[in-house]
C-alpha positions as CSV (number, residue, x, y, z in Angstrom):
1,M,21.1,2.5,86.6
2,R,19.0,-0.4,88.0
3,F,15.2,-0.7,88.4
4,G,12.9,-3.5,89.2
5,V,11.4,-5.6,86.4
6,T,8.6,-8.1,86.9
7,V,8.5,-11.1,84.6
8,H,5.1,-12.9,84.3
9,Q,5.9,-16.5,83.4
10,S,2.5,-17.3,82.1
11,D,2.3,-14.7,79.4
12,K,6.0,-13.6,79.3
13,Y,4.8,-10.0,79.9
14,F,7.5,-7.6,81.1
15,S,6.4,-4.7,83.3
16,A,8.3,-2.3,85.4
17,T,6.5,-0.4,88.2
18,K,6.9,3.3,87.9
19,E,7.0,3.7,91.6
20,S,10.0,1.5,92.1
21,F,11.7,2.9,89.0
22,Y,11.4,6.5,90.4
23,E,12.3,5.4,93.9
24,N,15.5,3.8,92.6
25,I,16.3,6.9,90.5
26,N,15.8,9.1,93.5
27,K,18.0,6.9,95.7
28,E,20.8,7.0,93.1
29,L,20.4,10.7,92.6
30,E,20.6,11.3,96.4
31,T,23.8,9.1,96.5
32,I,25.3,11.1,93.6
33,K,24.3,14.4,95.3
34,K,26.0,13.3,98.6
35,E,29.2,12.3,96.7
36,L,29.3,15.7,94.9
37,E,28.8,17.6,98.1
38,S,31.6,15.6,99.7
39,T,33.8,16.3,96.6
40,E,32.9,20.0,96.8
41,E,34.0,20.1,100.4
42,K,37.3,18.4,99.6
43,M,37.9,20.9,96.7
44,L,37.2,23.8,99.0
45,D,39.6,22.5,101.6
46,I,42.3,22.1,98.9
47,C,41.6,25.7,97.7
48,D,41.9,26.9,101.3
49,E,45.2,25.1,101.7
50,I,46.5,26.6,98.5
51,R,45.4,30.1,99.5
52,E,47.0,29.7,103.0
53,S,50.3,28.5,101.5
54,C,50.4,31.4,99.1
55,W,49.8,34.0,101.7
56,K,52.0,32.4,104.4
57,G,55.2,33.7,102.8
58,F,53.7,37.0,101.7
59,G,55.2,39.0,104.5
60,S,58.7,37.5,104.3
61,F,60.0,39.1,101.1
62,D,63.7,39.3,100.7
63,T,65.1,42.8,101.1
64,K,67.1,42.4,97.9
65,L,64.0,41.5,95.9
66,F,62.1,44.5,97.4
67,E,65.0,46.8,96.3
68,E,64.9,45.4,92.8
69,V,61.2,46.0,92.5
70,I,61.5,49.6,93.8
71,G,64.5,50.1,91.4
72,T,62.4,48.8,88.5
73,V,59.5,51.1,89.4
74,M,61.8,54.1,89.7
75,Q,63.5,53.4,86.4
76,A,60.1,53.1,84.7
77,E,59.1,56.4,86.2
78,R,62.3,58.0,85.0
79,F,61.7,56.7,81.5
80,S,58.2,58.3,81.6
81,N,59.7,61.6,82.7
82,V,62.4,61.8,79.9
83,D,60.3,64.0,77.7
84,S,59.6,66.6,80.3
85,C,63.1,66.7,81.8
86,N,65.3,65.9,78.7
87,E,67.5,63.8,80.8
88,L,67.8,60.1,81.7
89,N,69.7,58.7,84.6
90,T,70.4,55.0,84.0
91,V,71.8,54.2,87.4
92,V,69.1,53.7,90.0
93,D,69.9,53.3,93.6
94,P,66.7,52.6,95.6
95,A,68.5,53.4,98.8
96,V,68.9,57.0,97.7
97,S,65.9,59.2,97.6
98,M,65.0,60.3,94.1
99,N,64.4,64.0,93.3
100,S,61.8,64.9,90.8
101,C,62.9,66.7,87.6
């Protein structure tokens, strides 16, 4: 941080004017504020790009992956129904509709 210092040669007295000191601080703070605002805008742009890239492929799931997810959910449901039905089917085919117990 820089501020103005006046040196009086005759008495070697150092003095700094408050006005120039605060003016320089204000200028530097304004510069820092502008840099931070610029950085914030860049970070928000990066976040927007990340969000868009994540959602871009959202609707293009592979059918096989979808079947595996459905199969896992159905298997978990069957495990939760074991006590009430006293049976457990270990083979799950998501293409076939599942009947309740």
